[in-house]
N, C-alpha and C positions, 0 to 999 in steps of 0.2 A: 531513548534507552537510558536506563539508570546505570551508574558506574558500578563495577564489581567491587566487592570488599577486598581489602588488602590487610593481611595480618603479617607484620614484621616481627620475627622472634629474634631478639638480640641477646647474645650471651657468649661467654668465653668458650674456648675449645673444651669439649667434653662436658658441657653443661646440660646436654640433652636436647639440643635444638632439633636434630633430625628425628629423634624418637617422637617428639611432640608434633612436628610437622605431619608425620605419618599417622599419629593418633588423631589429629584434627581431620585429616582426610578420611579416616575410617569412621569417625563418629558424627561428622557433620551431615545434615540432611542435604546440603548444597555441595556441588563439586567445587574443589579448590585445586587450581593448578600449582604445582610445586615449582617455584622459579627463584630459588635463593642462590646464595653465593657458591655453595658447593656445586650446584648444577651448572653454573656458568664456568667455574674453574675446570670442571671435568669435560667441558667442550673443547678445551685446548688439546693440541697434539700431545701424545704421551711423553715425548722427550721434554716438554716443559714442566711435567709433573714430577720429575726426578731432580734431586739435588745434584750439583749445585745450580743448575740452570733455573730451577724454581726460585731460589733466593735472588738470583740476578734479575730475572724477568718479572716475577710476581711480587717479590719482596719478602719480608719477614712477617711473623704472626702479629706483630704490633705496629708495623709500619710498611705499607705497600710500596712496591716499585712502580715505575711508570706504567707498565702494562697492567699491573694490579689496579691502579687508580682508574685507568681507562675501562677496564673490565667492569669495575663496580659502577662507574658512571653510566655505562651502557645498560647494566642490569637495572639500575634505578629507573632509567627512561623506558626500558622495555616493560617493567612492571607497571609503571604509570600508564603506558599505552594499553596494556592488557586490561587494566581497570576501566579506563575510559571506553573500552569496547564491551564492557559489561561482564568481563571475566573475573571471577574471584581468584585471588592469588594468596598463597601462603609462602613465606620466604624466610629462610634462616639468614642471619646476618651477624657480622662482627663489626659493630660501629666503633672502630678504633681511631677514626679521624674526625675532627670537628667539621671539616669541609663536607664529609659524607652526611653528617647529621643536618647541616645547613641545606645541602642539596635536597635531602629527603623532606625537610620541612617545607621548602619551596614547592616541590613536586606533589606532595601528598596532603598538604593542609586543607585543600578543598575537595579531597576525595574521601570516601569512607574507608580510611586507612588507620589501622590500630598499631600501636607500638607496644610490644610485650617484652618485658625484661625478665631474664632468667637469672635468679640469684642462686648461688651455690658456694659453700666455703672452699677456699683454695685447696685445703688438704683433700677434700672429696674429689675435686677436679683432677688433682694430680694422681690420685689413686685410680680413678677411671681411665685417665690417659695412659698410665702404665699397664693397665689391664687390656687395653685395646691394641691390636697389632698394626692398625693402619694410621697411627698418629705419630707425629714427631714430638718427642718428649720436650717439655719446656714451653709449649705454646700457651697452655693455660696460665702459667706463671707470668709470661710476658703480657698477656691480655688482661689478666685479673685487675691490675690497678687502674686501667683506663677504659675498660669495656662499658662502664656506666657513667663515665666522667662527664659526657657532653649531653646527656639525654634526660628526659622525663618520660614517664610511661603512662599508658592507659591502664595497665595492669602489670604487677610483678608477681611471679610465682617462684617458690623455693623448690628446686628440683632435687635437693637432698632430702626433702620431707615428703614430697608428693610424687606419685607415679606419673608417667607421661599421660596416661588416660585421665587422671585427676586434673593435671594441668590443662589438658585439652578441654575438659568439661568447664573449668573456671574461665578459660578463654572464650568458649562458645557462649557462656552466660554474659560475659562482659560485652561481647559484640552485639548484644541485643539493645544496647544504648549507644548513642552517638559517640564517636571518638573525639578526643581533644588534645592529645599529646603533640601531634604535629603542628596544630595551631599555636599551642603554647610555645613550642620550640621556635616557630617562625617569629613570634613576637620577641623572644629572648635574643634571637640572632641579629635582629635589626640594630 
């Protein structure tokens, strides 16, 4: 059995990750399981999703707490397991920790896993964040200076210029060729 493809979409809060995940699922000829950070966070009991308990347990937008680190560690391993079972996965992520990037490089360098970066100016992110009723204001600003700090990408798309569907189309074109970002990252992390 061949491994399933993994598409990691990394970007700051309000950069369009979820919209692109859903656009990929809608326009791909192959099924992709959505298994990103939002799905894992929403598995927690409701009381952990409200402040101040969220901050104490999961951490802040730019630095996770103990439970946040464990949750992301488990997510990485779950996605790798799904891929090894032949299941395609698309996952939104916020790679704000160097250790997360290193772990992903180790887990995904030998799998058909692609790392996609979402670029978007801070002023656009903040405007989107203010317009959404389900976001904590300030997350984008905290994540913006570090979200791309530790990574290289197979593809970068600018979500202030392209629709979610256009981004999905560019990603689907890119995954027709072998990935190399996680291999490059693994060499850099050594």
